[in-house]
N, C-alpha and C positions, 0 to 999 in steps of 0.2 A: 507538633510530633515526632514520638519517639521513633528510636530506627527498630524497632522493631516491628512497629503501628506502618513505619515506610511502607519495610521490606511485605509485609500484608498484605498492603494497598497495590504495592507494583505485583504482586505474584495474580492479585485477581484480575491487575492490565494484559498481563499475560495469559493468561486462562480466555480472555474477550481473544485478543489473537492469534491463541490458537483457534477456538471454537472458528473465530471468523475463515482461518486457512481451510479447517475441513469443510466447511460450507462453500466454499471458493470452488474445495478441488470435486465435489462430489455435485454440485449444479452444472457446472463445467462437462462433465463425461455424462447429467445422464437428462439434464431439461429437455433435451432436443425428440430422445424417445421419449421422455412424459406427454412431452407438446403434443408428438403424433401420434405413437402408436398404445400411448393410452387414454388419451379423448379425441384424440382421428381430427386434430385441428389444422390448416393449413401449416405448411415445411414457411409460408411467407409471412409470419410472426414469426418467426424464431427472431428475429433479425434482433423486431419489438422489445421482445422477451429479453435479450438480450440489452439491450439500449436502456430500458427501461431504470434496472436495478444501478448505473453507475450515474442516472441523468435525475434521481434522488438525491444521489450526497452533493452532486452541480448545485442542484437550486436549496440543498436546505445546510451544506456544513456548515459555510461561514456564518451561518443567524443562530446555528448549536453556538459553533463556538462563543458567539458574541453574549448569547444569556451564558455559559456558563462563566465565562471571564468576572459578568456583571456579578452573577450569584457566585464565582469565587471557590465556588466549590462544585466535582464534579458527579454528585451521591446522582439528582435527580437525572444528570445529563443522562448516564448508568441504566439507570431502571427504567426510563424512557426506551432509551435505544435496546436494551433486552426484550423492552414487552411487545418494542415496533417488529424486532426479528421472528419474535414466537409466532404475532400473531400472524407475519409474513406466511410463516411455512404450514402456519396450520392450513390458512386460506390455499395456501400450495397443495398439502392431505387432500385436501374436498374441492377442488377447480375442477369443473364442467364444461366447459368451454374456454378458450385459448383467451378471452379475455381477460377469464379470471387468474387464470396465469399472469400474465402485465399486471394484476392489479397485485397479484403476489407478491409480484420480483418488487415491483415499486416498494411496496410497505416494508420490505428487509431490505431494500439499499435506501427508507430510511433510516435503518436502525443500524447499518454499516455505514452511516452521516456522520456520527460520534466519533469514527477516527480523528480527525485534527484534534476536535476538544481534549481526548486523551493525552494523543501527543502533546498537544500542550502543558495539559497538567503534568505528566508525569515530569517535562520539565524545569516544573515549580518545583516540583519533590523530589530533587537532589539538587545536587550542587551543580555550576553552568558548568566546572571543565567536568563532569561525570554526563552531560545531557546524551552525549553522541554516543556512548558507549549503551546507555538505558535505551536511545532508538535502536539502537542495532538490535536489544536484548529480546523488544517486543517483537520486532520483526525477524528473528529467528523465531521465535514462538509461533507465529504465521506460516513460516515454512515448514517448520516441523506438524505443522495441520495439515496442510497441505498433501508434506511427502508419504504422511499416515493416512493416507485415502485407499490405498488401494488393501491397503487392512479392514477398513471401515466395509469394504465394498464388500471381501470375503465372507465376513461375520456377517452380513444381510442374506447375502443370498446362500451359507451351507448351515446357517442358522438357525438367524431370524427369520429369515421364509418359509422353508422345507416344517420346521416345529412350534414356530405360536404364533405362523401369519401366511398361512399358506396360498390365501386367500388374494394376497393387496401384491397391489406390482410390487417389483423392485422397487422402482424408480418413489414410489410413496416413503416404502422402508427408509430409501434411502436423510427423506426429506424428515420423518420421523426421528432418526438418528442425529439430525444436525439440530435441531428444535429440543429433545433430549438434554443432547450437551449446552444450549441456551438455557434452559429449567435451571442447572445445575451451576452458570455464573449465574442468572438473576437471584440464583438463592445464594453464591456466595456472596453478591452483595448487596442483601439484603442481610446478613450476618454482619459486614465488615461494617458497613452504614448503620443500620441502628439496633444492630446486637450490641458489639463493639462498638460503635459513636464514635469511628474514627476518621476526623472531618479533617478538612483544610482552609484553619481559618485565616486570615485576609488579615495586614500584611504579613508575605511569606519570610519575609527577612526580620521582620523584627518580632517574627512568635516562632520561628523555627531556631534562630539563635539564642533564644533562652532556653527553648528544650534542650535543645541536644547538649555534649559535653564542651565543655572548655574549650579545649584541642580544635574539637570540628569548628564550633561555634567562629574559633578564629579564622580559621580557612575558610571559613562560610563567609563573612564580613570580607574578605583579605580579597576571596573571588568576586561576589556581588560588587564590589567597591571598583575593579576591576575591570567587571564588565560592565558595569554603567561609565564607567571614563570612557570605553569604547565605542557606547550606544551615541555619549555626548557628543565624541569626537566625528560618532561616521554620520550622525543628523544633522552637525553642525558646516560639515565637508559636502556635503550632497546637497550640492546647489539645486538642478532642478527639482526636487520634490519636496521642498523649502513650502512651497504652499498648504501642502498636504499633511495629513498628521504621519507623529513620528515614526512609526514605523514602516512608512511605503518609503522604503532609502532603494537606496541602486543598487544591494546585499541581494532585500528583500524580490526585488522584479528578477534578477539575473537566474536566483536561486528558481522561484514561481516558471519562469521561461524553461528552464531546462529540466526541471521534472515535466512540466507538459511535451517540449518533445523527447522526454527517457519514456516514459509512459505511451506516449504517440508510436514513438520505436516497437517497444516491448507488446502495445494489443493489433501494432502492424504486423509484426510474424507472429503473435497466435490467430490474428486471421489468415494468416499468409498459408501457413507451416501444413495445413492440412491439405489442403488443395498443390501444393508446390508437393509429398510429398506422395500423393497417386498421381501428381501426373510426369516426375523423375523419377522417381522411386518406385512405382505400385506395391508402396503401404496400404496396407488395411488398419482396423482395429486394432489389434495388435500390436503391432509393429511403435502404432501413434504413442497408444499406453505407456509403452514402453522407454518411446524418446520422451513422454513428459516427466515419465521416473526420471530418467537418468535429469531432465533438465531441472527436477526440482530439487537432487542432492549436490547439481552443482552450485544452484543459487543458496540451498543453503550452507555451502562453502565459504559461500560468497561476502555472508551475513556474517558467517563468526570471522572472516578477514575482518573487515568490517569493525566486528567487537572486539577485536582483538588491537587494530592498529588506533580507535580510538578510547582506549581503555585508560579511566585519568590513571595520571601517577603524582604526585609531592607537589608538582610547578604545571599539572597540565594534561592534556592528551599525549598520548605517544607520537601519531604525527598531529600538524595541526588540520580540523578542519578544511580548510582552504586546501591544503595538499592531495590531500584524498579527493576535494570534490572536486580539483584538475584532473586527477590520475581518472578517475569514475564517467568527466566529459571524454576525455579523451576515447576511452577505452570505448563510451559508445558513440561516439563518432565516428572512433575506426569502423567499428561492428553497419553501422549505417551504410556506408561507403562499400565497405565491402560484399555486403547482404546483392547492395543494387547491382554490384556487376557481377554475380552469383546470377541471378536472376538472370540476365541479359542476355549472358551466352551458355548457361546449361544446357546440359543434354541428357536425356534418359539414359538411369545409372549407370551414367558414366562416374567413374570412381575418383578422379578429383573432384565431383562435384559430391562427394559423402567428406570428403576429407574435407573439403574448402565451410562447407557445412557446422562438420563438429567442432572446429576450431574457432569459430563464427558466433558458436554457441556456450561455449566453451569462456570465451576472452565477455561476452554479455553475459553470463552470468554471474563473473568474479565482479565486471563490474559498476554492471547493475545498481548489484546492492547498495555498491557507498557513491554514488552518488541520487540514492534517495536518503541515506543516512546523513552523509553531511549537507544536503541542500537542509533538510530539517534542522541538522546543528545550529547550520548559519543563520537559519531566520530566527532562530529560540535566542542566538547572540546578538543578533543586531537589534529586537525585539524591546519593546517596556515591556517588565514582568506582567502588569495587569492587563495586556491585548497577545500573553500567548496562546493561549487558547485558539481566537479570533484567526491571527494566521496562522497558527499552521490549518485551520479548517479553511484559510483557503488555497492554502498549500494543496490540502483532499481536494477540492473543487474544481482542481489545477488537473489535476489524475483523472477525476469522474469522466470530466468533459475533453478527456484527449481517449478516453476510453470510449467514450462515445461516437466522436469524428471517428475514429482511427476504423472500425469498420467496415462505416461509411465507405469513408473512401475507396482504400481494397476492395472492398468485396465491386465496387463501380469499375478497377480498375484493373478485376482478375478475367481476363477472354479467355478460352480456350489457347491461343496462342499466341501468347506468352513475347514479347519482341523485349530490344536493349531499352527504349525510349518507356515502355510499360513497365517497365522494373525500375528507372529513376524514379519516372511521376511516385509509383507506389512510398518510396522510402522520402517523395520531395520535402514534403513542411520537415522531417524530421530534417534532413539534412538544411534545411534553411535555417530553423532556427538554432542548430550546434555551430553555424557559419555564426549568423549571429551573436551569438552565446562568446564566440571566443574573440569575436571583438569586442564584446564587452568587460571579457574580462576585464582585456589588460586595464582602464579605464579606473575597477574598482575591487582589481585583488590588495593594493593595499588594505582595503576599510574586510575585509571576509572576516 
């Protein structure tokens, strides 16, 4: 694969993540209104609608990643995911009951389940030293998509509805906007894979080294040799996992635990933030929307920091992935304990609560991207080439399981009179996992 073709492929993948960010932002803010106001379904279905989207990823991500590794190409995986996303959004637009909304979100979740396969394939597309920065680049585009949602809301309400579709619900127009973006990405995929015929032949190292310029081929061979040496040494030293496949090693397990606990913390805070703001600040929809926009901007800055720290130099990343990993874990663990304490002692509209929440959000938005990007990089580093998409899909499955469990856990612990013990119970799973991870890091730090 020539360098220009590789960049074109990465732009296609970036477009997928950008659209995924738009879908997340638009649906997160409108799906309750679509369910209750447009269809008249009972609000109790809302939890199921939220849960089935990540559930589809948890069930299918690993299988999709395994098939992608087996084929050695991403073309059919991306086309399958895009068609599923488009179909899910069309069902959502024409749904007449809450059950159809649940079905629509499940089908869309199937399309989103290709996330891990894309990450693994992107990791094989670049030099090993460039993987961290490449992962960060893709997630930056996803964050761009999320923070662009207010613009699409404004366009939908001020232009599309009054001038083009006056009799159509705004919530359906939002889904139509997302569908249009998915169709554009699908056209791009068909052009890249079937018009330009850009494929990714296996094996990676043998084919790409021949096609790159000699200097790049030399760097590639050296980088791959260092990576293979590191992987072999790790496999030899990871005695407890000797009976399991080579990609099941201590770094893989620790990274997935960190991903689960970090996403659980994020999803817990997302579930908690709206009722917390209402109970302690008296905030409504406008204030919450502004808060989510600021969170998105902070998270975008966090991903850009991760991209800068892990950008490849001649000898590797600016900062070792394991150091970025440790910093991310430390920051997320601090936010976890800090949030639990704030919940325990918060009082209505107390100035110190505003200050503490702002500090907590800022630290989390900086360190959470560090955790996600570095964990993906560590998994890629300690995984043989032929299992990259599968192991990244397992990481995505860990994320999806956390996204399913966190709202159920937190929602069941949100009484009107939240007390100190309930505050710590809300964060208990993340606290336990972060404590376990901190202990495990002592034994695996040298292998990361």
